[in-house]
Structures are given as C-alpha cells and as structure tokens.
N, C-alpha and C positions, 0 to 999 in steps of 0.2 A: 532478309534481316529480321522482318517481323516474325517469320516462322521460327527462326532460331531463338528469338526471345520467348516465344510461346513455349517451345520445347524446354527451355531452361526453367521457366516458371512452373510447369507441370509435366515432368518427364514421364509420368505413369499413365497419362491420359491419351487415348487414341486421337490423333490430330486431323484426320482426313475430314470428318464432318465439321469439326470446329473451324478448321481453316477455311473450308468452303463457305461456311456461313459468314465468317469474318470477311472473306474476300468479297462476298456479295454486297455486304454493307459498305465496305470500302469503295467498291466500284460505283455503286449507286450514288454515294455521297460525293465522291470526287468528280463524277461526271456532272453533277449539278453545280459544283463550285467552279470547275475549271473547264467548262465546255468550250470556251473560246480561247483557251490557252494552247500554245504549241505543244506537241507531244512530249518533247524533252522537258519542258517546264512542268507539265502535268506530273511526270514521274518524280521530279525533284520535290514538288509541293506535296505530292501524295506521301512520299517517304517521310518528309519532315512532319506533316500533320499527324500521320499515323503513329510515328514514334513518340511525339509529344503526348498524344492521347493515351498511348499505351503506358508510358512512364507515369503519367498522372494517376491513371486507374490502378497501376501496380502499387504505387506508394500509398494511395488512399486505402486500398484493400488490405495491404500489409499492416498499416497503422491500426486498422480496426480489428485485426485478427487477435484472438485472445492468447494464443500460444506463440505468436510471431512467425508462424509457418507461411509458406508461399500460398497465394490464393489459387483456387481451382480454376481450370480453364473456363468452365461455365460462368463462374462469377466474373472472371476477367472479360469475357466476351459480352456479358450483359452490361458491364460498366462502359465498355467501349461503344456498344450499340446505343446506350442511353446518351452518351456524350455526343455521338454523331447526330442523333435525333434532335438534341438541343441546339446543336450548331445549325442544322437544317432549318429548324423553326426560326431561329434568329435571322438566318439568311432570307427566309421567306418574308419575315416581317420587314426587313430592311428593303427588299426589292419592292414590296407593296407600298411602303412609305415613299420611296423615291418615285414610284409610278404615279401615286396620287399627287405628290408635289409637282411633278412634271406636268401632269394633266391640269392641275390648278393654275400653273403659270400660263399655260396655253389659253385657258378659259379667261383668266384675268387679262391677258394681252388683248382679248377681244374688246376691252374698254377702249383701246387705241383705235380699233376699227370703227366702233360706234362713234367715237369722237370725230374721226376723219369723214365718215359719211355725213354726219350732222353738219359739220363745218362746211363741207362742200355743197350741201343742199341749201344753205341760207345765203342771204345777201352779205356783202362785205361788211356792212355796218352792224352786223349781228354776230360776227365770228367769235369775238372774245367772250361775249355773253354765253353763247352756246357751248364753247369749250369749258368755261367755268362750271356750267351746269353738269357737264359730263364728269368733271372732277369731283363735284359735290356728291354725285351719285355714288361713286366709289367710297368716298369718305363717310357720308351719311349711312350707307349700307353697312360698312364695317363696324361703326359704332352701334348701330341698331341691332345688328346680328350678334355682336359680342355681348351686349348687355342682356337682352331678352330673346332675341330672335332664335338663336340656336337652342335655347331651353324650350321655347314653344314648339320648335320643329322636331327636335330629337331628344329632348331631355328625358333621361332614364330608360329610353327604349333600346339602347344599344348594349346596355350592361347585363340585362337579364332577359331571358326568354319568357315573355308573358303572352297570354292569350286574351288579356283584357283589352277592350277597345276604349280608346280615349279620344276626346276631341282635340286636346292640346297638351303639350308637354308641361310638366310642372317641376322639373329639376334642372340643375346645371346652369343657373343664372350666373352671368359673368364668368362662365366656364369653371365654376366652382365644382370640385369633385370630379372633374373630367380627367380621365387617364391620359398621360402624356402620349400614349400610342395613338390617340385620336386627334392629335393636333393637326396632322396632315388632312384628316377627314374634315375638320372644321374649316380649314382654308379652302378646300375644294368646294364645300357647300357655300362658303361666302362668295366665291367667284360666281356661282350660279345665281345667288341672290342679287349680286351687283348687276348681272346681266339683265335680270328681270326688271330691276329699277331703271336701268338706262334706256329701256325701250321707249319710255315716255319722253325722254329728253328731246328727241327730234320732233316728235309730234307737236309738242307745245312750243316749238322754237319761235322766236321773234315776237312774243307777246306775253310771256309769263314772268312774274316777279321772282327774284332770286330767293327771297325768304320762303315763299310758298313752295318752291321747288325743294329746298332743303328739308322742310317739314314733311313734304310728301315722301321723299326718299327714305327718311327714317321711319315713317309710319308703315310704309310698305314692307321694308326690310325687317322691322321689328315685330310686326304683328300679322299683317294680312298674308304675306307670302309664307311665313312659317306655318300657319294653320293649314294652308294648302299642302305644303310639304309633309306635315305630320299625317294628314288624312290619306295621302296617296303613296308616300315612300316609306314612312316609318312603320316598323312591325306592329305598332299599336294603332295604326290608322284603320278606319273602318273600310276604306277602299283598297288597302294595300294588297299587292300581289305577293309580298314576301312573308306574309303571315304563315305560321306553321299549320294552323287549323282555323276553321270557321271563316273561310274566305267569302267575300261578298259574291253572291251568285255562284259559289263554288269555284270561282276563278280569280276574282279581284280585278282591279283596273291595272292595265299594263301601260306604263309610260316610262320607257327605259331611260331616255335622256331629256325629258322635260318639255315635250311639245305642249302639254297641258299645264304642267306645274310652273314652268318658266314663261313660256311665250303666250299662252292664253291669259295667264294672270297679268302680265305686262301689257298685252294688247287690249284687254278689256279695260284696264285702268286708263290707258291712253284714250280709248274711245269716250269713256265717261268724262275725263278731264277736258277733252277738246269740245265736247258738247256743252259743258258748263262754261268753259272759257270763251267760246265763240271763235269765229274765224279771224284771221289777221286783217288789220285795217286795209281796205282796198282790194281784198281778194275776191269777195263776192258782192261787196257794196262799195260805193264811192266814199269819198271823205265826208260827204254830207249825209251818209246813211241811206242813199237811194240804191236799190238793187241793180246790179249790172246784168245786162242781157247775156253777155258772155263772160264767164269768170276770168279774171286777170291772172295770167301765169306769172309766178315769181320764180324766175330761173335762178338756180343756185350759181354761185360765183366760180365754182371750180369742179369740173367733171373729173379732173385728175385726182383730187382728194377723195372724191366718191369712189373711184375705181381702186385707189390704194386701200381705202377702208373696207371695201368688199373683199379684196384678196386677204387682208388681215383677218377678217371675220371667218372666211373660208378656212384659212390656216388654223385659227383657234378652234374651229368647230371639230377638228379631229381630236382635240383634247376634251371637248364638250361631250361628244358621243362615245368615244372609246373609253374615256376615263370613268364613265358611269358603271363599268364593270366592277370597279372598286378594288378587286383582288385579281392580280395577274398570275399568281403562282398556283392557283387551283387547277385541277386536271382540265385540260382542253379550254381553259379560259383564254389562252393566247389565240386560239382559232376563232373564238367569239369576237375578240378585238379586231382581228384581221377582217373578218366578215363585216363587222360594223363599219370599218374604215372604207371598204369598197362600196357599200351601200350609200354612205355619206357622199362619196364622190359622184356616183351615178345619179343620185337624186338632184344634187346641185346642178349638174350639167344638163339634165333633162329639163329642169325648171327654167333655166336661162334660155335654152333653145326654144322651148314652147312659148314663152312670153315674147321673145323677139319675133317669132314667126307670127303669132296672133296679132301683135301690135302693128306689124307691117301690113298684114292683110286688112285690118280695120282701117288703117290710114289710107291704104289704096282704095278701099271701098268708098270712103267718104270724101276724099280729096282728089282721087285720081292719080296720086303720086305715090311712088314707093319710098317710104321713109323708114330708116332703121334707127330705132331709139336705144341709145346706150343706157339711159336711165332705167327703162323697162327691163332690159336684159340683165342689168345688175340686180335689180330687185327680184327678178324671177329666179336668179341664182340663190338669193337669200331665202326665197319662199320654199324652194326645194329643200334647203338645209333645215328649215323649221319643220317642214312636213315630215321628214324622215326621222326626226328625233325620237318619237314615241316607239317606232317599230324597227329601228335600224339594226337591232340584233336578232329579230325574230321573223324577218321577211326575207324572201329570196331576192337575188339580184334583179331579176326581171320585174318583180313587184316594186322594187325601189325606183326603177325607171318610170313605171306607171304613176307611182306616188308623186314623183317630181314633175311629171307632165301635168297631172291634174292640179298640183299646187301652183304651177306657173299660170295656168288658165284661171284658177280661182282668184289669184292675186290681181290679174288684169281686170277681171269683172268687178271685183270689190273696189278697186281704185276708181274706176269709172262711176260706180254707184255713189261713192262718197262725194265726188264732185257734183253729181246730179242733186244730191241731198244737201249741198252746201255745207258739208262737214270738212273743215280745213285740216289736213294732215301734211305738214311741211316736208316730211321725208317718206311718206307712204308706209309708215310703221304699222298702222292698223291693218291694212290688207296683208302685209307680210306676216305679222306675228299673230294677230287675232284669227284671221281666216284660216291660215295654214296650221295654227295650233289646234283648231277644231278638226280640220281635215286629217292632220297627223294622228290624232287619237282615234278617229273613225277608221282610218286605214288599217290600224292594228286589228280591229274587230273584223275586218274583211280579209286581210292578207296574211295573218300570222300563221306560219307553217308549224305543223305538229312537231317535227324533229327539232326545230330551233327552240320551240317552247320547252321541250324536254331538256335540252342542253342548258338553257339559261335559267329556267324556273323549276326544273325538276318534275314537270307534269305536262301532259299533252291531251288531257281529257276533253278540253273545250278549245278547239283551234279557231282560226278565222272562219267567218261565215261562208266564204267561197269554198274553202276546203270541206267544211261540213256539208255544204250543199252538194258538192261533187260526190260525196260519199252517200248521199241520199238521206242524211239525218236532219239537215237544216237547223243545226244547233246554233243559236244566236246568243248564248249566254255571255260570251266575251264581248260581242258587239253591244249588248245591253249594258254591261258594266262600263264600257267606254262612254256610252251616252249619259249614263248617270253621273260619271265623273265630270263630263263637260258641263252638265247642268249645275252640279254642285259648285264647281270653280267659278262659273259665270255668276251664279246667284250670290255667292259669298263676296266676290269683288264688288258687285253692284250694291249690295246691302251696306258694305263698309266704306267704300271709297266715294260713292255719290254724295252722302251727307258730308263727308270730309271736304270735298272740293266745293260743295255748295256753301258750306260755312266759310271757307276761305274767301270765296267770291262775295259773300254777303258783307263781310267785315272789310272788304277792300284790299285783301292781301294776295289775291290771285292774279288779277289782270294788271299788266303794266300800264303806265300812263299812256293815253292815246296819242299824245304828241310825241312821246318817246318812241312809240312804235314807228311813226313816220320818219323820224330822224335817225332811228336805229338805237337799239338797246346798248350799244357800245359807248354811248355818250357818257355813261356813268363811270367810265374807266379812265385811266391816265392817258392823256392825249386823244381821248375818244372824240371830243368835239372837233378838234383839229382834223382828225382823220375823216370824220363824217362830213365835215365841210369840204375837204378836198375831194372826197368821193362824189359829193353832190355836184361840184363843179365839173368833174370829169364826165358825169352823166348828163350834164347840161340841163339839170332840173331847175327851171327858173324860180320855182317856189321853195326849194329846199333851203336856200339861204335865209329866207324869211322865217321858215319853221324853226331853224336852228336858233336864230336870234330870239324868237319868241320863247323857245324852251329855256334859253339862258336867262331871259328876263324873269320868267316864272320861277325858276329855281332861286334866283337872287331874292325874289319876294319872300319865298318860304324861309330862306336863311335869315333874312333881315328880321322878319316877324318873330321867328323862334329865338333869335338872340335877344330881342327886346323883352319877350315874354320871360325868358330865363332870368334876366336882370330884375324885372319887376316882381317875379314870384318870390324873391328873397325878401322883399319889403312888405308885400301884402299877400300872405299865404292864403288867407281866407276871404280875400276880396272878390271883386267882380270877375277877375280872370278865371278863378277856380270854378265859379258857378257857370260861366259861359262854356267852359270846357266840358261840363257834364250836362249841359242843357240839351234836351231832345230836339229843340228847335234848330240847333246848329248842326244837326247830324249831317245834312247835305249842303253845308255852307263852308266857306273857306275858314280853316282853322290853322293857326301857325304851328301847332304841335302834331296834328294829324291831318293827313290829306285823305279825305274819304273817297269811297268808290265813285260817288257822283262827281266830285271835283276832278277826278282823273279822267272821267268820260268827257268833261266839259273842256279840258285843256286844248284839245284839237279844235272844237268849234270856236273857241276864243281866238286861236291862231288864224283860223279861216276868216273870222269876222274882222280881225285886225288887218289881214291881208286885203280884204275887200275895201276897208276904210282907207288904207294907204293908197290903193289904186284910185279911189274917188278923189282923194285930196292931193293927187300927184302934181297938180298944176300950180301949187303955191311956190313962191320964191324960196331960194336957198336961205336967205336971211331969216324969213319967217319960220322956216323949218328949224333953224338953230335956236331961235328964241323959244319956239314951241317945245323943243326937246328939253331946254333948260327948265322951262316952267313945268313941264310934265314931270321931270325928275324931282324938282323941288316939292311940288304939290303931292306927288305920289308918296314921298317920304312922310309928309304930314298925315296923309290918310293912313298909311301903314302903321305909323307910330301910334296914332290914336286907337287903331284896332288892337294893336299889341298891348297898349296900356290899359285897355278895358274901358276907355272913355266912350267908345261906341261899340255896338255889337259887331261881331264878325260879319263881314259883308259878303253878299252873294258874288259869285264869280263874274257875273255880267257887270256889277258895279265896279269891281276892281279893273275890269277891262276898260270901262268907261273912264276910270280915273287915269288910265294911261293915255287913252286917245283924246279925251276931252276933260282935262282936270278942272277947268273953271265951272262947267256945268255940274260936275260931281260934287265939288265943294258947296255949290249952291243947294244941291239936293240934300247934302248932309246938314247944312245950316238950317234948312226948313224942316228937318225931321225932328222927331221927339228926342233924339239923342243929343247930348251936349259935347262939343269939342273944346277941350281946354287948351 
C-alpha cells in the first residue's frame, strides 16, 4: 500500500533505493514501538501509523508547493523520516520519565521501611513518637528541597553545558524556570534527599524533641545535603565525574547511587547528633547518673516489624541503585541497569551472611554458646546495600560479593565500638550508613573495572587501583579522588551540623524531658498516658506508676502557671512578670512559659526524690495521707499562683518539689524570705 502511494506521488523517480531507505526507517521505528506486540498487531499498527504519517507529509508538502505539483520522493521521504525521528524522541522521553517516576516511587517507599525498622527497634511506649518523626522527615524534606534545596543542588546546571566550577547552585528556587520535563527528575532527587534525612530518625529515637527533629530535617534537606549533591553529582561540582572537561585528578569522584552523597551525609549527621544529645536514660548510666558496669540493652518490641522494614528497604534499593542511571533508552543502558541490580542483590546477601557468621563466632568465643542474631543479620544486609551503592554499576559481580562481605564485617566491628565508647545508637544506623558509606566510596577506587567505567562514564583511563596494580601501573588517581570526596563530605557535615545541634541543645530544644524518657515519649499523644500506664503494669515495673503520676503532676503545674501568666499579662504588660521572664537569673529556674534545659534535666531527679520520700513516709495512716494530700493541693495552688502573679520570683525546682511533699515548711520558707506573698 505504501509503495503504491509513493509511485502515485512521484511516478518518474526510481523507487528501489527510496523504498529501501523508507523501509529501513519504518522497521527500526516500528520495532522500537511495538516490540512486545503480537505479529499481526504489529502489521496493523505499522500500516496505520505509516499511512497517517505519509498522508500528513503529502498534504504539508503539497500545501507548500508553489505550483501545486506533487512533492518529490526525496522530500517526501525526508518528511517521513523527520516525523519518525520526532516520534522516537517523544517515545524515549516518555519511557525515561516513566522509568524515573517508577524508580522514585520505589525509593520513596523506602520511607515505610525506615519507619518499620525504627518502630520495631524502640520500646512500645515510643512507637508513636518514632513514627511521627519518620513522617516529619518526608514532609520537612519535601518543603526544604522544594524551596531552596533543589536550587542549591542542581540549579542551572542541567540546562546548559558549562565548564565553570561552582560551590552551590543559584537558580530554580521554588522550582521557578524549571522545565516540565525535569519534574520526574526532581521527584527522584527528593526521594534520595528524604532517605538521607531519615537515617537520623532511628539513631535519636526515644530521647529527641519533635521540634528539633523537624528543624533538623528541613536544614539538612534545604542546605547541607544539596551542597554535597552539587559538589559530587552536578556537572558544575568540583568533584563531579560527569563534567565534560577539567575533571578532579582527571577522573572525578564516582558515587553512582549515593554511598557518600546520601549515606555518609546522613550517617555523619547521626553521629554528631547522638554525641551532642547523649545516650538514652538508663542505657549507660542509671537513673541517678552513675555509670553502669555493663550497658543495659533496650530490646526493641517487635522483630517482625524490623524484618518487614528490612525487606521493604531491600526492595526499594532496586529503585535506589538502578534508577541512578536516569536514562534507560540510551544505547546499552538497559544492560547497565541489569548489571546494577545483580550487584545489589549479591552485596546484600553477602553482607547478611558475613555479619551472621561473625556475630555467631564472637558469641561462641565469649559465652561458649552458639547464638544466631537476627538483628545483626538484618543490619548486615543493609550494610551490604549501602556499601555497593557507589560502585554498583562499575564493579564485577565477584567484587560486589567482596564489598558486601567486608561491609558486613565493618558494621559489626563499628557497632561494638560504639557501645564501648558509650555512644547510643538505637537502631545501629551509624555503623550501617556511616561506616559502609565510607567503605562503599573506597571500594570504587579499588574495584572499578575499566570496561564498566567506559560503558557508564565514557572513559577508562583511571580504573580501580587493583586493576592498575595488576597491569603494573599502580595508578591510584581514582582512589585519591574517592578519599578527597569522603573527607569533603565529612568535613562539610561536621562544620555545619555540629554548631546546629549544639545550639539546639544549648537553648533546650534538642533533648526531651528526662522524666518523659523514662515513661516514654508517647505520653504526649492521645491515650499516650493510658497506654504507657498499661505497658508499665504489664512489665511489672514497680516504679513506673510513680513516674507517670509525677509526670502528670509536673505537666499540670506548667499548664496552671502558664494559664495564670497569660491572664495577668493582659493587666500588667510591663510589670514584674515581663522582667522576670527576661532575667538572666531565672535562666535555669522554673518558668511558666519556658521550660529550660536545666529544668528538663531536673524532672527525673525530682521524681526519684519524690519516690524516696514516699517510701520513707509510707508508715503514715490513710487519714493523714488524705489530709496531707488536700493540704498539699491547696498550698501548692497558693505557691504556684503567687509565682505566676509575679509576687515571688520563679522558684527553683527543688523548692517546688518541697512545696508538694512538705507544703507547710515551704510556706514558712517563703514567708521568711525577702519576697512578699499577697
């Protein structure tokens, strides 16, 4: 049919060469479009598509002809070829967009895996708090990356081919002037950014305030992480391996799927945060602050949730690593993706087996019993996944197994070291991400194969050191670039995040109330106190009931004073209340509007002191207890009301504690002081 139409259009032109060229274009295009279609469907679609294209070109060329004559065969074939090229380009763009969206959904689904792992590793009375922090990670990262993060990371570097090196992006804030074809790329990069921020969630579990966590996630996603991305992945970055010219050490740093960019950044941030924050109450020190000879293990409440989370993460990692190719339609990119997926599987498996084996050997060596640790096996699997990220596309399969084995061993060693140094990591996120993020980057400098470097990056002059050494050259430029990248990322995170966490800790917004830690951070949620009380009864903790009651009592004090202060502030704006709130003397004293860091630390000692007093006075009769409780409540209201009204200065925590346990002596103390009670 097509040949008949061509003869009609140009009867005087020899058709053999023209038809052969047209048939070649037709076959190449139709094979791309309909490769998975049945044979008879291909014929029908080919005939329809070709006919429509032919008619369109014929009408367009006839309309532009000056004398209205039929177009020549060459012009007609050129029009049809251009139309097919445009259709092919559109199809490629659609396939690449879908590929990135699919990979982005897999990576974003890893948030569920992180949430399940964290929830399974904490105690029951901290589950809601941990899950909310994971949710805030995704929300805070999305807002931070949308407003400024994407601009700092990629702003302007994707639109033009530039050889200029820049430290940070300066365009595309709030996604302004970003082409719609890059929307899927933004979503994919956001998923990576969220993963980096979520690493810290588990490490700081059971002791970090919610406000601090939201502030941290937005800071990391909006500024710290984008600078790392720009330096290593952006064509304008000074360490980028995707630059056209002027590569760092003639090779650039290779981090295909983020062992350094994502995991080292998140792991180093987690290490800094937990050092500033300190360990969980009771982990390395008892409730009175005395060091424990043997650290107390806080077993997670659900190994099933942890296992579910690990499998979700493993599943999402296929989008994490394979999606980093960004373009699936280029020549041989599909083979790179397949190679990457296999290496991802092998490294994860090797890491899990190595960690399980070593942990069993260590346990048998020190205890004489063979113990298989599921927790170590799961984290060993994640360690292998982190370690293979940087080189998953440029190393051989056997090298992926070695990388996973070493990653599992490094995880176990680092986990033991953290406990020895009394650094508390609730989910072992630091040894998984920090240690293996470093190892993953170094492994590229050792195992990168020349043929894979040529296929992925278009050059193979500087391969892994083992390959160069085997060829007698000992070229270590790639290894040197990897080391510089590790030092840069580590230094950048330390310089930016350590002052940030120190400031939060100094103003009292980082660490949760010490008494809240004991009763569980879920007490601040709906039904949280009831749930925590029931959990304490199930665990037969004889002191938990007292700690919960003390927490409720302290919270009522704060609410009561704040209410009175708000009422009085409307009558005496410039009075004594305003001056007391801004007095440096009251910085570490009880204040109705602000609970300082010092008072948060004192809440648990208050509860312990109250518990000791209640035990010493347990021999009093029930009637005396009732009368005392009534007097305590009545006189406590007097004390708190005068504090809130400004008639007396804000009282130290020990005085308020004495006001509850012995109100008569407290009132006598107040009456003999310089302050006047109205």
